[in-house]
C-alpha positions in Angstrom: 0.0 0.0 0.0 1.4 3.4 -1.0 1.7 6.4 1.4 -1.1 8.4 -0.2 -3.5 5.7 -1.5 -7.1 6.9 -1.6 -6.2 10.6 -1.1 -7.4 13.4 -3.3 -4.8 16.1 -3.6 -4.6 19.6 -5.2 -1.2 21.2 -5.9 -1.5 24.8 -6.9 1.1 26.0 -9.4 1.9 22.5 -10.4 2.1 23.0 -14.2 5.9 23.6 -13.8 8.9 23.5 -11.5 8.6 22.3 -7.9 4.8 22.0 -8.2 5.1 19.5 -11.0 7.5 17.4 -9.0 5.2 17.3 -6.0 2.2 16.4 -8.2 4.1 13.6 -10.0 5.4 12.2 -6.7 2.0 12.4 -5.0 0.5 10.4 -8.0 3.3 7.8 -7.7 2.4 7.3 -4.1 -1.2 6.6 -4.9 -3.0 10.0 -4.7 -5.4 11.3 -7.3 -3.9 14.7 -8.1 -5.4 17.9 -9.5 -2.7 19.7 -11.4 -3.3 23.5 -11.3 -1.9 26.4 -13.3 -3.0 29.4 -15.3 -1.7 27.8 -18.5 -4.2 25.2 -19.4 -1.9 23.5 -22.0 1.0 23.2 -19.5 -1.3 21.7 -16.8 -2.6 19.3 -19.4 0.9 18.2 -20.3 1.7 17.4 -16.6 -1.6 15.5 -16.3 -0.8 13.5 -19.4 2.6 12.6 -18.1 1.1 11.4 -14.8 -1.4 9.3 -16.7 1.3 7.7 -18.8 3.1 6.7 -15.6 -0.1 5.0 -14.4 -1.3 7.7 -12.1 -4.6 9.5 -11.8 -4.7 13.2 -12.5 -6.9 16.1 -13.8 -6.1 19.6 -14.9 -7.7 22.7 -13.3 -7.0 26.3 -14.1 -7.5 29.6 -12.2 -5.8 32.7 -10.8 -5.1 32.1 -7.1 -5.0 35.8 -6.4 -8.7 35.9 -7.2 -10.9 34.3 -4.5 -13.7 33.6 -7.0 -11.4 31.7 -9.3 -9.9 29.7 -6.3 -13.5 28.7 -5.4 -14.0 27.6 -9.0 -10.9 25.4 -8.8 -12.2 23.8 -5.6 -15.6 23.1 -7.1 -14.0 21.6 -10.2 -12.1 19.1 -8.1 -15.1 18.4 -5.8 -17.5 17.9 -8.7 -15.1 15.4 -10.4 -13.7 13.5 -7.5 -15.0 14.8 -4.1 -13.4 16.9 -1.4 -9.6 17.5 -1.3 -7.8 15.6 1.4 -4.3 17.1 0.8 -3.8 20.7 -0.3 -0.4 22.0 -1.3 -0.5 25.8 -1.7 2.6 26.0 -3.9 1.8 28.7 -6.4 4.0 31.8 -6.2 7.2 33.3 -7.5 9.5 36.4 -7.4 8.0 39.0 -9.7 10.4 41.9 -9.3 14.2 41.8 -9.4 16.2 42.1 -6.2 17.1 45.7 -5.4 17.7 48.2 -2.6 14.4 48.8 -0.7 14.1 52.3 -2.0 14.5 51.1 -5.6 11.8 48.4 -5.4 8.8 49.5 -7.6 5.5 49.5 -5.8 3.8 47.5 -8.5 6.6 44.9 -8.2 6.2 44.7 -4.4 2.4 44.3 -4.7 2.7 41.6 -7.5 5.1 39.6 -5.4 3.3 39.8 -2.1 -0.1 39.1 -3.8 1.3 36.3 -5.9 2.7 34.5 -2.8 1.1 35.6 0.5 -2.3 36.6 -0.8 -2.5 33.6 -3.0 -1.8 31.3 -0.1 -4.3 33.0 2.1 -7.1 32.8 -0.5 -6.3 29.1 -1.2 -6.5 28.2 2.5 -9.6 30.4 2.9 -11.4 28.4 0.2 -10.4 24.8 1.3 -10.2 25.1 5.1 -13.9 25.4 5.9 -14.7 22.0 4.2 -11.8 20.3 6.0 -13.1 21.6 9.3 -16.6 20.3 8.5 -15.1 16.9 7.7 -12.7 17.1 10.7 -9.7 16.2 8.8 -7.2 17.2 6.1 -3.6 18.1 5.4 -2.3 21.4 4.2 1.3 22.1 3.0 2.4 25.6 2.2 5.6 26.6 0.4 7.9 29.2 2.0 11.5 29.9 1.2 15.0 30.1 2.7 14.7 33.8 1.7 12.1 34.2 4.3 14.1 32.4 7.0 17.2 34.5 7.1 18.2 38.1 6.5 20.6 38.9 3.6 21.3 42.3 1.9 21.0 40.6 -1.5 17.6 39.1 -0.7 14.7 39.8 -3.0 12.9 41.7 -0.3 9.2 41.5 -1.5 9.6 37.7 -2.0 11.4 37.2 1.3 8.8 39.2 3.2 5.9 37.3 1.5 7.5 33.9 2.3 8.2 34.9 5.9 4.5 35.8 6.1 3.5 32.4 4.7 5.6 30.6 7.4 3.9 32.5 10.2 0.4 32.2 8.6 1.0 28.4 8.4 1.7 28.2 12.1 -1.2 30.4 13.0 -3.6 28.3 10.9 -2.1 25.1 12.4 -3.0 26.3 15.9 -6.6 27.1 14.7 -7.1 24.0 12.7 -5.5 21.4 14.9 -8.6 20.8 17.0 -10.4 19.8 13.8 -7.9 17.1 13.0 -6.2 19.2 10.3 -2.4 19.3 10.0 -0.7 22.4 8.5 3.0 22.6 7.7 5.4 24.6 5.6 8.3 23.6 3.4 11.0 26.3 3.0 13.3 25.4 0.1 16.7 27.0 -0.6 17.9 27.4 -4.2 16.3 24.6 -6.2 17.5 23.6 -9.7 14.2 23.7 -11.5 14.4 23.9 -15.3 14.0 27.6 -15.1 16.8 28.1 -12.6 19.1 25.9 -14.6 18.6 28.2 -17.5 18.8 31.5 -15.5 21.7 30.7 -13.1 25.1 30.4 -14.9 27.1 27.2 -14.1 29.8 29.1 -12.2 27.3 30.8 -9.9 25.6 27.4 -9.4 28.9 26.0 -8.2 29.5 28.9 -5.9 26.0 28.6 -4.4 26.4 24.8 -4.0 29.6 25.3 -2.1 27.8 27.5 0.5 25.7 24.4 1.5 27.1 21.9 4.0 25.9 19.1 1.6 27.8 20.8 -1.3 25.0 20.7 -3.8 21.9 22.6 -4.8 18.5 21.1 -4.3 16.3 19.4 -6.9 12.5 19.6 -7.2 12.4 15.9 -6.2 14.0 16.9 -2.8 11.1 19.2 -2.1 8.6 16.6 -3.4 9.9 13.9 -1.1 9.4 16.2 1.9 5.9 17.0 0.7 5.0 13.3 0.4 6.3 12.7 4.0 4.2 15.6 5.4 1.1 14.4 3.5 1.5 10.8 4.7 0.4 9.1 7.9 4.1 9.0 8.9 3.7 12.7 9.8 0.5 12.2 11.7 1.7 14.0 14.8 3.5 16.8 13.0 1.9 20.2 12.6 2.9 23.8 12.7 6.4 23.2 11.6 8.6 24.9 8.9 10.9 22.3 7.3 14.0 23.8 5.7 14.8 21.8 2.6 18.0 23.6 2.3 21.0 21.3 2.3 22.0 22.7 5.7 22.3 26.2 4.4 19.6 27.4 6.8 20.3 26.3 10.4 17.4 27.4 12.7 
């Protein structure tokens, strides 16, 4: 029996990157997975790949910064399969370049905070009431090492939003625990997604890897493995924690 057999999962932002890895790994461990993104074709490609591997998946689309669209995503999954047991609020990104605070454009700040912290809030706001009614469920949010330590080179809007997600996760875990709902956060360091492999020159990748005690950068599969553990019964007495998937680079 696999770790997530019989579970219905939704992974927001799973049409690429870390989200795709989590969706694929959930399906391999027996979950039926709703693959989410704003790009319908990209979500469909991930869904097809899961199906080819023998998994069960469906594609859903919607803007997670719009509560009405998040509610539509929830209804799409519920109408097709039933209530979501495992929710991964993964959608997000850094939407303005790192800069000195006084040089950060207001629209870049708002886009990044909304695309991460607001999106996570609205996703939990949509799915948490049903979990409370059913008195059970698992929620995983995605933070970042950027939100776990101060650094003058940090992308400040992204770091602030991810730090907010970590605290939001712990606050929600305290509220939802009496209803049998576990809520945890994964905070990755630099992860070699396809996008990062293209954007980060090889020399800088090597320098970044050397700053980690384990002397390598993370992979999407590293994050996915942590997500499977937190979603499984093996983590049945774990809630309100932030797990640094960081190769030892973040020591809290």
